[in-house]
Gaussian input, Z-matrix of N, CA and C with variables (Angstrom, degrees):
# hf/3-21g

backbone

0 1
 N
 C     1     B1
 C     2     B2     1     A1
 N     3     B3     2     A2     1     D1
 C     4     B4     3     A3     2     D2
 C     5     B5     4     A4     3     D3
 N     6     B6     5     A5     4     D4
 C     7     B7     6     A6     5     D5
 C     8     B8     7     A7     6     D6
 N     9     B9     8     A8     7     D7
 C    10    B10     9     A9     8     D8
 C    11    B11    10    A10     9     D9
 N    12    B12    11    A11    10    D10
 C    13    B13    12    A12    11    D11
 C    14    B14    13    A13    12    D12
 N    15    B15    14    A14    13    D13
 C    16    B16    15    A15    14    D14
 C    17    B17    16    A16    15    D15
 N    18    B18    17    A17    16    D16
 C    19    B19    18    A18    17    D17
 C    20    B20    19    A19    18    D18
 N    21    B21    20    A20    19    D19
 C    22    B22    21    A21    20    D20
 C    23    B23    22    A22    21    D21
 N    24    B24    23    A23    22    D22
 C    25    B25    24    A24    23    D23
 C    26    B26    25    A25    24    D24
 N    27    B27    26    A26    25    D25
 C    28    B28    27    A27    26    D26
 C    29    B29    28    A28    27    D27
 N    30    B30    29    A29    28    D28
 C    31    B31    30    A30    29    D29
 C    32    B32    31    A31    30    D30
 N    33    B33    32    A32    31    D31
 C    34    B34    33    A33    32    D32
 C    35    B35    34    A34    33    D33
 N    36    B36    35    A35    34    D34
 C    37    B37    36    A36    35    D35
 C    38    B38    37    A37    36    D36
 N    39    B39    38    A38    37    D37
 C    40    B40    39    A39    38    D38
 C    41    B41    40    A40    39    D39
 N    42    B42    41    A41    40    D40
 C    43    B43    42    A42    41    D41
 C    44    B44    43    A43    42    D42
 N    45    B45    44    A44    43    D43
 C    46    B46    45    A45    44    D44
 C    47    B47    46    A46    45    D45
 N    48    B48    47    A47    46    D46
 C    49    B49    48    A48    47    D47
 C    50    B50    49    A49    48    D48
 N    51    B51    50    A50    49    D49
 C    52    B52    51    A51    50    D50
 C    53    B53    52    A52    51    D51
 N    54    B54    53    A53    52    D52
 C    55    B55    54    A54    53    D53
 C    56    B56    55    A55    54    D54
 N    57    B57    56    A56    55    D55
 C    58    B58    57    A57    56    D56
 C    59    B59    58    A58    57    D57
 N    60    B60    59    A59    58    D58
 C    61    B61    60    A60    59    D59
 C    62    B62    61    A61    60    D60
 N    63    B63    62    A62    61    D61
 C    64    B64    63    A63    62    D62
 C    65    B65    64    A64    63    D63
 N    66    B66    65    A65    64    D64
 C    67    B67    66    A66    65    D65
 C    68    B68    67    A67    66    D66
 N    69    B69    68    A68    67    D67
 C    70    B70    69    A69    68    D68
 C    71    B71    70    A70    69    D69
 N    72    B72    71    A71    70    D70
 C    73    B73    72    A72    71    D71
 C    74    B74    73    A73    72    D72
 N    75    B75    74    A74    73    D73
 C    76    B76    75    A75    74    D74
 C    77    B77    76    A76    75    D75
 N    78    B78    77    A77    76    D76
 C    79    B79    78    A78    77    D77
 C    80    B80    79    A79    78    D78
 N    81    B81    80    A80    79    D79
 C    82    B82    81    A81    80    D80
 C    83    B83    82    A82    81    D81
 N    84    B84    83    A83    82    D82
 C    85    B85    84    A84    83    D83
 C    86    B86    85    A85    84    D84
 N    87    B87    86    A86    85    D85
 C    88    B88    87    A87    86    D86
 C    89    B89    88    A88    87    D87
 N    90    B90    89    A89    88    D88
 C    91    B91    90    A90    89    D89
 C    92    B92    91    A91    90    D90
 N    93    B93    92    A92    91    D91
 C    94    B94    93    A93    92    D92
 C    95    B95    94    A94    93    D93
 N    96    B96    95    A95    94    D94
 C    97    B97    96    A96    95    D95
 C    98    B98    97    A97    96    D96
 N    99    B99    98    A98    97    D97
 C   100   B100    99    A99    98    D98
 C   101   B101   100   A100    99    D99
 N   102   B102   101   A101   100   D100
 C   103   B103   102   A102   101   D101
 C   104   B104   103   A103   102   D102
 N   105   B105   104   A104   103   D103
 C   106   B106   105   A105   104   D104
 C   107   B107   106   A106   105   D105
 N   108   B108   107   A107   106   D106
 C   109   B109   108   A108   107   D107
 C   110   B110   109   A109   108   D108
 N   111   B111   110   A110   109   D109
 C   112   B112   111   A111   110   D110
 C   113   B113   112   A112   111   D111
 N   114   B114   113   A113   112   D112
 C   115   B115   114   A114   113   D113
 C   116   B116   115   A115   114   D114
 N   117   B117   116   A116   115   D115
 C   118   B118   117   A117   116   D116
 C   119   B119   118   A118   117   D117
 N   120   B120   119   A119   118   D118
 C   121   B121   120   A120   119   D119
 C   122   B122   121   A121   120   D120
 N   123   B123   122   A122   121   D121
 C   124   B124   123   A123   122   D122
 C   125   B125   124   A124   123   D123
 N   126   B126   125   A125   124   D124
 C   127   B127   126   A126   125   D125
 C   128   B128   127   A127   126   D126
 N   129   B129   128   A128   127   D127
 C   130   B130   129   A129   128   D128
 C   131   B131   130   A130   129   D129
 N   132   B132   131   A131   130   D130
 C   133   B133   132   A132   131   D131
 C   134   B134   133   A133   132   D132
 N   135   B135   134   A134   133   D133
 C   136   B136   135   A135   134   D134
 C   137   B137   136   A136   135   D135
 N   138   B138   137   A137   136   D136
 C   139   B139   138   A138   137   D137
 C   140   B140   139   A139   138   D138
 N   141   B141   140   A140   139   D139
 C   142   B142   141   A141   140   D140
 C   143   B143   142   A142   141   D141
 N   144   B144   143   A143   142   D142
 C   145   B145   144   A144   143   D143
 C   146   B146   145   A145   144   D144
 N   147   B147   146   A146   145   D145
 C   148   B148   147   A147   146   D146
 C   149   B149   148   A148   147   D147
 N   150   B150   149   A149   148   D148
 C   151   B151   150   A150   149   D149
 C   152   B152   151   A151   150   D150
 N   153   B153   152   A152   151   D151
 C   154   B154   153   A153   152   D152
 C   155   B155   154   A154   153   D153
 N   156   B156   155   A155   154   D154
 C   157   B157   156   A156   155   D155
 C   158   B158   157   A157   156   D156
 N   159   B159   158   A158   157   D157
 C   160   B160   159   A159   158   D158
 C   161   B161   160   A160   159   D159
 N   162   B162   161   A161   160   D160
 C   163   B163   162   A162   161   D161
 C   164   B164   163   A163   162   D162
 N   165   B165   164   A164   163   D163
 C   166   B166   165   A165   164   D164
 C   167   B167   166   A166   165   D165
 N   168   B168   167   A167   166   D166
 C   169   B169   168   A168   167   D167
 C   170   B170   169   A169   168   D168
 N   171   B171   170   A170   169   D169
 C   172   B172   171   A171   170   D170
 C   173   B173   172   A172   171   D171
 N   174   B174   173   A173   172   D172
 C   175   B175   174   A174   173   D173
 C   176   B176   175   A175   174   D174
 N   177   B177   176   A176   175   D175
 C   178   B178   177   A177   176   D176
 C   179   B179   178   A178   177   D177
 N   180   B180   179   A179   178   D178
 C   181   B181   180   A180   179   D179
 C   182   B182   181   A181   180   D180
 N   183   B183   182   A182   181   D181
 C   184   B184   183   A183   182   D182
 C   185   B185   184   A184   183   D183
 N   186   B186   185   A185   184   D184
 C   187   B187   186   A186   185   D185
 C   188   B188   187   A187   186   D186
 N   189   B189   188   A188   187   D187
 C   190   B190   189   A189   188   D188
 C   191   B191   190   A190   189   D189
 N   192   B192   191   A191   190   D190
 C   193   B193   192   A192   191   D191
 C   194   B194   193   A193   192   D192
 N   195   B195   194   A194   193   D193
 C   196   B196   195   A195   194   D194
 C   197   B197   196   A196   195   D195
 N   198   B198   197   A197   196   D196
 C   199   B199   198   A198   197   D197
 C   200   B200   199   A199   198   D198
 N   201   B201   200   A200   199   D199
 C   202   B202   201   A201   200   D200
 C   203   B203   202   A202   201   D201
 N   204   B204   203   A203   202   D202
 C   205   B205   204   A204   203   D203
 C   206   B206   205   A205   204   D204
 N   207   B207   206   A206   205   D205
 C   208   B208   207   A207   206   D206
 C   209   B209   208   A208   207   D207
 N   210   B210   209   A209   208   D208
 C   211   B211   210   A210   209   D209
 C   212   B212   211   A211   210   D210
 N   213   B213   212   A212   211   D211
 C   214   B214   213   A213   212   D212
 C   215   B215   214   A214   213   D213
 N   216   B216   215   A215   214   D214
 C   217   B217   216   A216   215   D215
 C   218   B218   217   A217   216   D216
 N   219   B219   218   A218   217   D217
 C   220   B220   219   A219   218   D218
 C   221   B221   220   A220   219   D219
 N   222   B222   221   A221   220   D220
 C   223   B223   222   A222   221   D221
 C   224   B224   223   A223   222   D222
 N   225   B225   224   A224   223   D223
 C   226   B226   225   A225   224   D224
 C   227   B227   226   A226   225   D225
 N   228   B228   227   A227   226   D226
 C   229   B229   228   A228   227   D227
 C   230   B230   229   A229   228   D228
 N   231   B231   230   A230   229   D229
 C   232   B232   231   A231   230   D230
 C   233   B233   232   A232   231   D231
 N   234   B234   233   A233   232   D232
 C   235   B235   234   A234   233   D233
 C   236   B236   235   A235   234   D234
 N   237   B237   236   A236   235   D235
 C   238   B238   237   A237   236   D236
 C   239   B239   238   A238   237   D237
 N   240   B240   239   A239   238   D238
 C   241   B241   240   A240   239   D239
 C   242   B242   241   A241   240   D240
 N   243   B243   242   A242   241   D241
 C   244   B244   243   A243   242   D242
 C   245   B245   244   A244   243   D243
 N   246   B246   245   A245   244   D244
 C   247   B247   246   A246   245   D245
 C   248   B248   247   A247   246   D246
 N   249   B249   248   A248   247   D247
 C   250   B250   249   A249   248   D248
 C   251   B251   250   A250   249   D249
 N   252   B252   251   A251   250   D250
 C   253   B253   252   A252   251   D251
 C   254   B254   253   A253   252   D252
 N   255   B255   254   A254   253   D253
 C   256   B256   255   A255   254   D254
 C   257   B257   256   A256   255   D255
 N   258   B258   257   A257   256   D256
 C   259   B259   258   A258   257   D257
 C   260   B260   259   A259   258   D258
 N   261   B261   260   A260   259   D259
 C   262   B262   261   A261   260   D260
 C   263   B263   262   A262   261   D261
 N   264   B264   263   A263   262   D262
 C   265   B265   264   A264   263   D263
 C   266   B266   265   A265   264   D264
 N   267   B267   266   A266   265   D265
 C   268   B268   267   A267   266   D266
 C   269   B269   268   A268   267   D267
 N   270   B270   269   A269   268   D268
 C   271   B271   270   A270   269   D269
 C   272   B272   271   A271   270   D270
 N   273   B273   272   A272   271   D271
 C   274   B274   273   A273   272   D272
 C   275   B275   274   A274   273   D273
 N   276   B276   275   A275   274   D274
 C   277   B277   276   A276   275   D275
 C   278   B278   277   A277   276   D276
 N   279   B279   278   A278   277   D277
 C   280   B280   279   A279   278   D278
 C   281   B281   280   A280   279   D279
 N   282   B282   281   A281   280   D280
 C   283   B283   282   A282   281   D281
 C   284   B284   283   A283   282   D282
 N   285   B285   284   A284   283   D283
 C   286   B286   285   A285   284   D284
 C   287   B287   286   A286   285   D285
 N   288   B288   287   A287   286   D286
 C   289   B289   288   A288   287   D287
 C   290   B290   289   A289   288   D288
 N   291   B291   290   A290   289   D289
 C   292   B292   291   A291   290   D290
 C   293   B293   292   A292   291   D291
 N   294   B294   293   A293   292   D292
 C   295   B295   294   A294   293   D293
 C   296   B296   295   A295   294   D294
 N   297   B297   296   A296   295   D295
 C   298   B298   297   A297   296   D296
 C   299   B299   298   A298   297   D297
 N   300   B300   299   A299   298   D298
 C   301   B301   300   A300   299   D299
 C   302   B302   301   A301   300   D300
 N   303   B303   302   A302   301   D301
 C   304   B304   303   A303   302   D302
 C   305   B305   304   A304   303   D303
 N   306   B306   305   A305   304   D304
 C   307   B307   306   A306   305   D305
 C   308   B308   307   A307   306   D306
 N   309   B309   308   A308   307   D307
 C   310   B310   309   A309   308   D308
 C   311   B311   310   A310   309   D309
 N   312   B312   311   A311   310   D310
 C   313   B313   312   A312   311   D311
 C   314   B314   313   A313   312   D312
 N   315   B315   314   A314   313   D313
 C   316   B316   315   A315   314   D314
 C   317   B317   316   A316   315   D315
 N   318   B318   317   A317   316   D316
 C   319   B319   318   A318   317   D317
 C   320   B320   319   A319   318   D318
 N   321   B321   320   A320   319   D319
 C   322   B322   321   A321   320   D320
 C   323   B323   322   A322   321   D321

   B1=1.4186
   B2=1.5227
   B3=1.2944
   B4=1.5717
   B5=1.5949
   B6=1.2415
   B7=1.4894
   B8=1.5783
   B9=1.2758
   B10=1.5454
   B11=1.5416
   B12=1.3084
   B13=1.3894
   B14=1.5519
   B15=1.3821
   B16=1.3068
   B17=1.5239
   B18=1.2854
   B19=1.4511
   B20=1.4990
   B21=1.3705
   B22=1.4520
   B23=1.4389
   B24=1.4042
   B25=1.4353
   B26=1.4957
   B27=1.2538
   B28=1.4638
   B29=1.6162
   B30=1.3450
   B31=1.3993
   B32=1.5040
   B33=1.4865
   B34=1.5663
   B35=1.5547
   B36=1.2328
   B37=1.4762
   B38=1.5056
   B39=1.2595
   B40=1.4117
   B41=1.4933
   B42=1.3523
   B43=1.3717
   B44=1.5803
   B45=1.2285
   B46=1.4371
   B47=1.5424
   B48=1.3096
   B49=1.4844
   B50=1.5508
   B51=1.3455
   B52=1.4254
   B53=1.5628
   B54=1.2859
   B55=1.4714
   B56=1.4667
   B57=1.3858
   B58=1.4332
   B59=1.4881
   B60=1.3725
   B61=1.4380
   B62=1.5443
   B63=1.2897
   B64=1.5454
   B65=1.5248
   B66=1.3847
   B67=1.3768
   B68=1.4119
   B69=1.3094
   B70=1.5871
   B71=1.4889
   B72=1.2728
   B73=1.4478
   B74=1.6177
   B75=1.2363
   B76=1.5368
   B77=1.4977
   B78=1.3289
   B79=1.5461
   B80=1.5874
   B81=1.3218
   B82=1.4233
   B83=1.4665
   B84=1.2965
   B85=1.5671
   B86=1.4529
   B87=1.2876
   B88=1.5029
   B89=1.5763
   B90=1.2950
   B91=1.4569
   B92=1.5464
   B93=1.2140
   B94=1.5291
   B95=1.4826
   B96=1.2811
   B97=1.5583
   B98=1.5236
   B99=1.2862
   B100=1.4447
   B101=1.4814
   B102=1.4030
   B103=1.2615
   B104=1.5558
   B105=1.2967
   B106=1.4769
   B107=1.4804
   B108=1.2703
   B109=1.6307
   B110=1.5221
   B111=1.2455
   B112=1.5105
   B113=1.4176
   B114=1.3928
   B115=1.5391
   B116=1.5286
   B117=1.2909
   B118=1.4468
   B119=1.5490
   B120=1.4178
   B121=1.5214
   B122=1.3998
   B123=1.4387
   B124=1.4655
   B125=1.4100
   B126=1.3811
   B127=1.5358
   B128=1.6498
   B129=1.2311
   B130=1.4500
   B131=1.4877
   B132=1.4269
   B133=1.3679
   B134=1.5256
   B135=1.4827
   B136=1.3987
   B137=1.5076
   B138=1.3198
   B139=1.4537
   B140=1.5413
   B141=1.4300
   B142=1.4826
   B143=1.4660
   B144=1.3211
   B145=1.5441
   B146=1.5972
   B147=1.2137
   B148=1.4365
   B149=1.4414
   B150=1.3391
   B151=1.4221
   B152=1.5357
   B153=1.2940
   B154=1.4790
   B155=1.5449
   B156=1.2793
   B157=1.5207
   B158=1.5561
   B159=1.3568
   B160=1.4380
   B161=1.5852
   B162=1.3305
   B163=1.5087
   B164=1.5827
   B165=1.3309
   B166=1.4580
   B167=1.6184
   B168=1.2966
   B169=1.4115
   B170=1.5226
   B171=1.3542
   B172=1.5174
   B173=1.4052
   B174=1.3211
   B175=1.5300
   B176=1.4508
   B177=1.2828
   B178=1.4095
   B179=1.6415
   B180=1.3150
   B181=1.5471
   B182=1.5458
   B183=1.3192
   B184=1.4294
   B185=1.5062
   B186=1.3048
   B187=1.5081
   B188=1.5646
   B189=1.4166
   B190=1.3818
   B191=1.5666
   B192=1.3126
   B193=1.3863
   B194=1.6220
   B195=1.2149
   B196=1.4857
   B197=1.5156
   B198=1.2540
   B199=1.6033
   B200=1.5066
   B201=1.4501
   B202=1.3694
   B203=1.5578
   B204=1.2947
   B205=1.4644
   B206=1.5273
   B207=1.3994
   B208=1.4660
   B209=1.4779
   B210=1.3192
   B211=1.3610
   B212=1.5141
   B213=1.2996
   B214=1.5277
   B215=1.4362
   B216=1.4123
   B217=1.5912
   B218=1.5858
   B219=1.3863
   B220=1.4436
   B221=1.4654
   B222=1.2369
   B223=1.5502
   B224=1.4966
   B225=1.2972
   B226=1.4399
   B227=1.4198
   B228=1.2677
   B229=1.3474
   B230=1.5714
   B231=1.3397
   B232=1.4291
   B233=1.4309
   B234=1.4646
   B235=1.4386
   B236=1.5958
   B237=1.3414
   B238=1.4298
   B239=1.5708
   B240=1.2886
   B241=1.4797
   B242=1.5684
   B243=1.2199
   B244=1.4717
   B245=1.5039
   B246=1.3371
   B247=1.4107
   B248=1.5233
   B249=1.3264
   B250=1.4739
   B251=1.5057
   B252=1.4365
   B253=1.3592
   B254=1.6406
   B255=1.1897
   B256=1.4788
   B257=1.4852
   B258=1.1740
   B259=1.4903
   B260=1.5000
   B261=1.2183
   B262=1.4706
   B263=1.5403
   B264=1.4264
   B265=1.4128
   B266=1.4646
   B267=1.3547
   B268=1.3345
   B269=1.5199
   B270=1.3309
   B271=1.4634
   B272=1.4434
   B273=1.3372
   B274=1.4562
   B275=1.5347
   B276=1.3582
   B277=1.4256
   B278=1.5581
   B279=1.2954
   B280=1.4672
   B281=1.4922
   B282=1.3770
   B283=1.4148
   B284=1.6095
   B285=1.4301
   B286=1.4084
   B287=1.5625
   B288=1.3380
   B289=1.5082
   B290=1.4669
   B291=1.3958
   B292=1.4081
   B293=1.5562
   B294=1.3595
   B295=1.5227
   B296=1.6555
   B297=1.3481
   B298=1.4692
   B299=1.4969
   B300=1.3053
   B301=1.4864
   B302=1.5513
   B303=1.3710
   B304=1.4784
   B305=1.5382
   B306=1.3532
   B307=1.5461
   B308=1.5595
   B309=1.2846
   B310=1.5368
   B311=1.4830
   B312=1.3655
   B313=1.4446
   B314=1.5676
   B315=1.3039
   B316=1.4999
   B317=1.5140
   B318=1.2943
   B319=1.4777
   B320=1.4934
   B321=1.3276
   B322=1.4902
   B323=1.4796
   A1=106.97
   A2=120.07
   A3=127.37
   A4=106.71
   A5=112.95
   A6=114.98
   A7=107.16
   A8=115.94
   A9=122.54
   A10=99.90
   A11=111.51
   A12=123.93
   A13=109.83
   A14=121.41
   A15=122.11
   A16=109.84
   A17=118.86
   A18=122.81
   A19=110.21
   A20=114.37
   A21=118.09
   A22=107.97
   A23=115.48
   A24=123.56
   A25=106.63
   A26=112.02
   A27=118.63
   A28=110.90
   A29=114.52
   A30=119.70
   A31=114.23
   A32=114.68
   A33=112.58
   A34=112.26
   A35=119.09
   A36=124.16
   A37=109.29
   A38=119.01
   A39=126.42
   A40=116.18
   A41=119.93
   A42=119.38
   A43=117.10
   A44=117.11
   A45=125.28
   A46=110.92
   A47=119.51
   A48=118.05
   A49=115.93
   A50=117.72
   A51=119.03
   A52=105.13
   A53=119.29
   A54=116.64
   A55=113.73
   A56=116.89
   A57=116.36
   A58=117.10
   A59=118.26
   A60=120.66
   A61=106.74
   A62=117.33
   A63=122.39
   A64=108.61
   A65=120.17
   A66=125.78
   A67=109.94
   A68=121.23
   A69=118.57
   A70=111.88
   A71=118.53
   A72=118.40
   A73=113.90
   A74=114.45
   A75=117.53
   A76=116.55
   A77=116.60
   A78=115.32
   A79=113.90
   A80=116.30
   A81=120.81
   A82=113.93
   A83=118.30
   A84=125.07
   A85=108.96
   A86=120.39
   A87=118.48
   A88=113.09
   A89=120.11
   A90=122.76
   A91=110.84
   A92=121.16
   A93=126.51
   A94=103.51
   A95=122.42
   A96=124.30
   A97=107.56
   A98=123.04
   A99=120.75
   A100=107.85
   A101=123.12
   A102=121.76
   A103=117.91
   A104=112.67
   A105=120.44
   A106=109.97
   A107=112.48
   A108=115.82
   A109=109.58
   A110=116.69
   A111=117.42
   A112=115.98
   A113=114.26
   A114=116.89
   A115=113.92
   A116=119.59
   A117=121.20
   A118=108.01
   A119=111.83
   A120=114.52
   A121=113.68
   A122=122.82
   A123=120.59
   A124=117.47
   A125=118.45
   A126=121.32
   A127=105.25
   A128=119.81
   A129=120.84
   A130=112.86
   A131=114.98
   A132=118.33
   A133=113.17
   A134=115.05
   A135=115.09
   A136=118.42
   A137=111.34
   A138=122.41
   A139=112.80
   A140=110.60
   A141=117.17
   A142=113.66
   A143=115.07
   A144=120.76
   A145=107.16
   A146=128.96
   A147=125.28
   A148=113.18
   A149=123.48
   A150=123.75
   A151=105.80
   A152=120.51
   A153=120.93
   A154=108.09
   A155=119.39
   A156=119.15
   A157=109.56
   A158=115.73
   A159=115.08
   A160=108.75
   A161=117.51
   A162=116.48
   A163=109.96
   A164=120.39
   A165=122.32
   A166=107.26
   A167=123.59
   A168=121.84
   A169=107.76
   A170=119.15
   A171=123.02
   A172=108.48
   A173=114.92
   A174=122.33
   A175=113.92
   A176=114.40
   A177=116.21
   A178=116.34
   A179=108.27
   A180=116.80
   A181=107.55
   A182=114.89
   A183=121.75
   A184=106.51
   A185=118.13
   A186=118.49
   A187=107.83
   A188=114.26
   A189=122.60
   A190=103.43
   A191=118.55
   A192=122.32
   A193=112.27
   A194=119.13
   A195=121.28
   A196=108.23
   A197=110.41
   A198=113.42
   A199=120.00
   A200=111.81
   A201=114.56
   A202=111.95
   A203=116.98
   A204=116.39
   A205=111.98
   A206=110.22
   A207=117.60
   A208=110.56
   A209=116.29
   A210=117.60
   A211=116.01
   A212=114.93
   A213=116.24
   A214=105.51
   A215=113.75
   A216=123.21
   A217=98.37
   A218=110.70
   A219=117.59
   A220=114.16
   A221=120.01
   A222=124.34
   A223=115.01
   A224=116.75
   A225=120.97
   A226=112.73
   A227=125.52
   A228=132.49
   A229=107.28
   A230=115.84
   A231=118.78
   A232=122.57
   A233=116.70
   A234=121.81
   A235=108.27
   A236=120.64
   A237=122.20
   A238=110.58
   A239=112.40
   A240=119.69
   A241=113.64
   A242=116.87
   A243=122.65
   A244=100.01
   A245=115.56
   A246=122.37
   A247=111.86
   A248=120.31
   A249=121.93
   A250=108.38
   A251=119.82
   A252=124.20
   A253=109.24
   A254=118.54
   A255=125.07
   A256=112.44
   A257=121.26
   A258=123.01
   A259=113.03
   A260=118.06
   A261=124.05
   A262=116.91
   A263=114.66
   A264=120.71
   A265=117.29
   A266=120.21
   A267=122.96
   A268=110.87
   A269=118.76
   A270=120.43
   A271=111.73
   A272=116.12
   A273=125.06
   A274=106.69
   A275=114.41
   A276=116.61
   A277=106.47
   A278=112.05
   A279=118.86
   A280=110.48
   A281=115.18
   A282=123.57
   A283=109.30
   A284=113.41
   A285=113.38
   A286=123.10
   A287=107.39
   A288=116.23
   A289=118.63
   A290=118.11
   A291=128.58
   A292=105.34
   A293=109.10
   A294=113.81
   A295=114.10
   A296=111.93
   A297=117.82
   A298=110.69
   A299=117.91
   A300=119.78
   A301=102.57
   A302=113.04
   A303=117.51
   A304=114.48
   A305=115.47
   A306=116.48
   A307=108.57
   A308=110.11
   A309=116.54
   A310=109.37
   A311=114.69
   A312=124.93
   A313=117.83
   A314=111.98
   A315=113.35
   A316=115.85
   A317=114.88
   A318=119.42
   A319=107.20
   A320=119.35
   A321=120.43
   A322=111.77
   D1=-50.20
   D2=-170.24
   D3=-87.93
   D4=-15.94
   D5=-174.93
   D6=-111.46
   D7=123.74
   D8=-174.29
   D9=-82.74
   D10=162.56
   D11=178.03
   D12=-79.97
   D13=138.37
   D14=-178.09
   D15=-102.02
   D16=134.59
   D17=-178.38
   D18=-114.85
   D19=141.07
   D20=179.19
   D21=-78.11
   D22=143.01
   D23=178.78
   D24=-96.21
   D25=147.00
   D26=173.09
   D27=-75.81
   D28=132.03
   D29=171.86
   D30=-57.52
   D31=134.52
   D32=178.95
   D33=-64.67
   D34=163.60
   D35=-179.96
   D36=-64.68
   D37=150.19
   D38=179.50
   D39=-72.98
   D40=-11.06
   D41=-173.17
   D42=-70.20
   D43=-24.63
   D44=-178.08
   D45=-98.28
   D46=1.10
   D47=-173.81
   D48=-69.03
   D49=-24.05
   D50=-177.70
   D51=-81.74
   D52=-33.94
   D53=174.51
   D54=-68.24
   D55=-40.52
   D56=175.71
   D57=-65.60
   D58=-31.63
   D59=-178.62
   D60=-72.81
   D61=-38.29
   D62=178.71
   D63=-62.39
   D64=-40.90
   D65=-176.74
   D66=-77.12
   D67=-25.86
   D68=172.76
   D69=-77.25
   D70=-23.77
   D71=177.45
   D72=-87.44
   D73=-8.56
   D74=177.44
   D75=-63.09
   D76=-42.82
   D77=174.71
   D78=-61.38
   D79=-36.92
   D80=176.87
   D81=-65.32
   D82=-43.53
   D83=171.02
   D84=-61.88
   D85=-46.07
   D86=-179.43
   D87=-68.05
   D88=-36.38
   D89=172.04
   D90=-59.57
   D91=-42.31
   D92=-177.06
   D93=-68.10
   D94=-48.64
   D95=-179.15
   D96=-60.04
   D97=-43.94
   D98=-179.83
   D99=-70.28
   D100=-41.79
   D101=176.98
   D102=-55.94
   D103=-37.73
   D104=177.23
   D105=-60.79
   D106=-47.21
   D107=-171.69
   D108=-80.28
   D109=-19.92
   D110=-179.43
   D111=-94.46
   D112=-33.10
   D113=-177.03
   D114=-119.03
   D115=-46.32
   D116=-165.36
   D117=-74.70
   D118=-48.78
   D119=-176.30
   D120=-61.09
   D121=-48.74
   D122=178.03
   D123=-64.63
   D124=-25.67
   D125=176.46
   D126=-72.92
   D127=-40.91
   D128=175.24
   D129=-56.68
   D130=-45.65
   D131=-178.61
   D132=-64.12
   D133=-38.29
   D134=175.44
   D135=-61.28
   D136=-41.57
   D137=176.68
   D138=-53.98
   D139=-46.39
   D140=-179.75
   D141=-64.68
   D142=-42.61
   D143=177.35
   D144=-67.85
   D145=-38.33
   D146=175.76
   D147=-69.24
   D148=-33.16
   D149=178.57
   D150=-71.93
   D151=-37.24
   D152=178.62
   D153=-67.91
   D154=-39.27
   D155=178.95
   D156=-65.44
   D157=-40.12
   D158=-175.28
   D159=-73.09
   D160=-30.06
   D161=176.11
   D162=-71.53
   D163=-25.58
   D164=-170.33
   D165=-92.74
   D166=-5.15
   D167=-176.74
   D168=-65.77
   D169=145.52
   D170=177.36
   D171=-135.06
   D172=171.12
   D173=171.21
   D174=-57.61
   D175=130.09
   D176=177.99
   D177=103.53
   D178=-18.35
   D179=177.28
   D180=-63.54
   D181=153.93
   D182=175.97
   D183=-110.13
   D184=125.19
   D185=-169.68
   D186=-135.91
   D187=164.81
   D188=179.91
   D189=-118.43
   D190=136.90
   D191=179.86
   D192=-98.51
   D193=174.76
   D194=-176.60
   D195=-67.57
   D196=-32.10
   D197=175.75
   D198=-76.14
   D199=-4.32
   D200=175.98
   D201=99.01
   D202=0.78
   D203=-177.79
   D204=-86.39
   D205=134.84
   D206=178.63
   D207=-102.07
   D208=143.98
   D209=177.12
   D210=-177.81
   D211=178.95
   D212=-174.63
   D213=-116.59
   D214=135.40
   D215=-171.18
   D216=-71.79
   D217=136.44
   D218=170.92
   D219=-121.89
   D220=-23.77
   D221=167.48
   D222=-137.65
   D223=146.92
   D224=177.09
   D225=-117.32
   D226=139.49
   D227=178.43
   D228=-126.78
   D229=175.32
   D230=169.91
   D231=-57.52
   D232=-45.76
   D233=-179.48
   D234=-123.25
   D235=-11.73
   D236=-179.35
   D237=-122.40
   D238=150.59
   D239=167.61
   D240=-125.73
   D241=162.63
   D242=-177.77
   D243=-115.05
   D244=127.47
   D245=177.78
   D246=-117.97
   D247=125.13
   D248=174.71
   D249=-84.20
   D250=113.70
   D251=-176.73
   D252=-98.74
   D253=-20.95
   D254=170.93
   D255=-149.85
   D256=173.76
   D257=179.68
   D258=-62.61
   D259=109.70
   D260=-178.45
   D261=91.07
   D262=-8.50
   D263=177.05
   D264=-100.62
   D265=115.62
   D266=-177.53
   D267=-117.22
   D268=143.46
   D269=172.92
   D270=-132.57
   D271=142.41
   D272=-178.50
   D273=-94.40
   D274=127.80
   D275=174.52
   D276=-139.48
   D277=159.78
   D278=177.09
   D279=-68.77
   D280=148.86
   D281=-175.78
   D282=-59.04
   D283=-40.51
   D284=177.94
   D285=-65.22
   D286=-15.78
   D287=173.98
   D288=-64.88
   D289=-17.02
   D290=179.93
   D291=-74.54
   D292=118.14
   D293=179.46
   D294=-100.10
   D295=-25.74
   D296=-173.02
   D297=-151.93
   D298=141.87
   D299=174.18
   D300=-107.83
   D301=120.46
   D302=-179.55
   D303=-89.54
   D304=158.14
   D305=179.22
   D306=-62.96
   D307=156.39
   D308=-179.80
   D309=-64.87
   D310=139.33
   D311=-179.94
   D312=89.01
   D313=2.39
   D314=177.18
   D315=-77.08
   D316=-35.08
   D317=172.69
   D318=-88.12
   D319=134.21
   D320=177.32
   D321=-125.10

């Protein structure tokens, strides 16, 4: 009484199955394209700019590290740099820890 009868449905013809499968993949492809232009491409651009900045740092530049330390570069190595954060106080940090190069005269 409360349960209606279930009737089997006939499967659709196979002639339009390739079109329907392509149309079902279209949203996934569009989402990947949008993801590429919104997230992946800008991240790659930022990484490229950061690498160029790291390669261009020189002795005497004033920098900010990822930890928020400000200092002047005193020594350069292949993977490490020495930063003078106060008079007579030098710290060694990795080159990749440099976030920003400040204008001359910022750190006193």
